[in-house]
N, C-alpha and C positions, 0 to 999 in steps of 0.2 A: 504494503499499499504507501510506504514512505517512497518506493523507488518511484510508483505512477505520478506522486507528488510533485517531484524534484522534477520530472521529466516534462510536466504540466508547468511548471514554473518557469524551467529554461526557454520552453517554447514561448511563453507569454513574454519573456523576457526579451527572446529573438524578434519576435513580433513587432514590439514596443520599440525596438532599437532600429528596425527597418523603416518604421514609419517616422520615426523623428528624424531622420534625413532627408536632406533639402537639394531639390535639382533645379538647374536652368539652364540655358540655352544661350549661346551667342550664333549670330550669322558671321562668320569670319570675312565673307565675301562683301557684306555690307560695310564693317568695318573697315576693309581695306579699301572700298570705293568712297569713303568718305575721310581718306588722310591724302592731303596733297601732296605728300612726299611719294608716295606709292604711285599717284599718276604721273609724278616727274619722273621716277624711277621706269614705269612702265615704258613711258614714251621713249625714254632712252634705250632700252632694251629693244623696242621695236624697231626703233630708227639704226642701230646696230645691227639688229637683224636683218634689216631688207637691205642695209649697204654691204654686208658680207654675202647674202646670197646674191646678188648683182654680182659681186665679185665672183662666187664660185660660180654663176652660170656661165659668165664672159669668161672662164678658164673651159669649161666643156663646151662653150660653143667653138673655140678656137681649136679644140681637140676634134670636133665633130668637121669643121672645116677642112683641116689639114686630111682629115681621113678620107674626106671626097675627092679632095686635090689629088690625093695618092691612089685611089680608084680608078679616076680619070685617067691617069698616067702611067699604071703599073705596068701594063702591057708593052709598053715602048723602054721603059726601064731594066738595065743591066739587076743580075741577082743581088750582087754586092750594095749597089744603092736601094734596091728595093728592102734590104735586111736593115741598111741604114735608116731609112724614113720609116718602116714600121717601129723600130726601136726609139726613133724621136717622138712618135706618135703616142707608143705605149708610155713612153718617159713624160709626157705632157699629160697623158690620162692619170699615171700616178701622181702627179704633182697636184691635180685638181683634185683628186680624191683625198689628198693629204690636207689641202686647205681646207676642204668639206670638212673633214675631221676635225682640224685645229679649231675652227670656229665653232662646230655645231655637234661633235662628239662629246661622248661621257668624259668630263673634265675637261671641255674645251673653255673658248674663250666665253662664248654666250653663258655656259653653266656659271663659269666664275663671276663673271659680271653680274648675272643674275643674282648669286650668292652675295657677293659685296655691295649690290644696291638693295637688295628685298630683305635678307636676313636681319638686319637691325630693326627693320620696321617691324617684322614678324616675330623678332624678341620682345620689343616693347610691347606689343599687343599682346602677348603671352604673358608678361608680368604683370599686365593691367588686368588679365583675366584672373590670372590668381591671386592679388591683391582685394579686386571685388569680392572674388570668391570667399576670400579667408574675412573679409570685412561685414560680408553678409551672410557666412556662415553655409554657406553651398557644399554638400558633399562631392556634388558631381556637374560638371560645367560641359554640355554635348555642344557641338558645333552642327548647326541647320546646314552650312553651305556644302556645295561641292559632293554631291551624292553620298550624303550621308545615309544611316539607317533610320535616321528619325523620321517616323511616318506622318507624327502630327505633333505639332508644338503650338500651346497656348501662347498668344502673344504677353499677355502678365509676365510670362517667366523668361521672355526674352531682356536679358542684360545688355545687349550690343550698345544702347546707347551710355549705359553706365560705364562700360568699357572705354568707350569714347572720349567722356567725360574726363573718366581717370588718365587719359593721355592727354588732357587739355585740348580737345578738339569739339566743337559746339557742332552741333548739327540741325539744319533749318528743317522742321519737320515741313510734308508735302501737306 
C-alpha cells in the first residue's frame, strides 16, 4: 500500500512540474528582417555572389568558346597541336572549376563572408533570446521560422518583439 502511495505521489509531482514549465516561441526570420545590419549584410552577400557568379560564368564561357574553336579546326591540326589545345582547354576548365569552388564551395569565400557578416548578428539574437527567456522564466523557446515542426503557435506566446527590444531595435507595428 505504501508503495502505491509513493508511486502516486511521484506521478503527481512529475505532472505538476511538467505543467509549471513555460513555453514561448520566436520567429527568427521576422527578427532578422527587422535588423538593419542584417539587411545590409545580406545585400553585401548578394552583391558578392552576383559578382563572383559573373566571373565564374565568364571563365566557363571562355572554355566553351575555346572548345568550339578547337572543334571547328581540329580536322586540320596535327596531332601534337591537337593534344596541346586539348590540354589548354582542360587547364582552362580546371581553373574555372577551381575558381567556382574557391568562391562557392564548402569553406569558400562566400561561406566565410557569410560567417563574418551574419554570425555576429545571429549571436546577438541568440543572446537576446536567452536573456528574455531567463527574465521571463521560459523553459523552452521554439523557432517558428524556416520549416520548423511548430504546427500551431498562439501569437500571445510570440516573444520576437521582446527579443528585438532587448537588442535595442524598435519595430513599427503594421
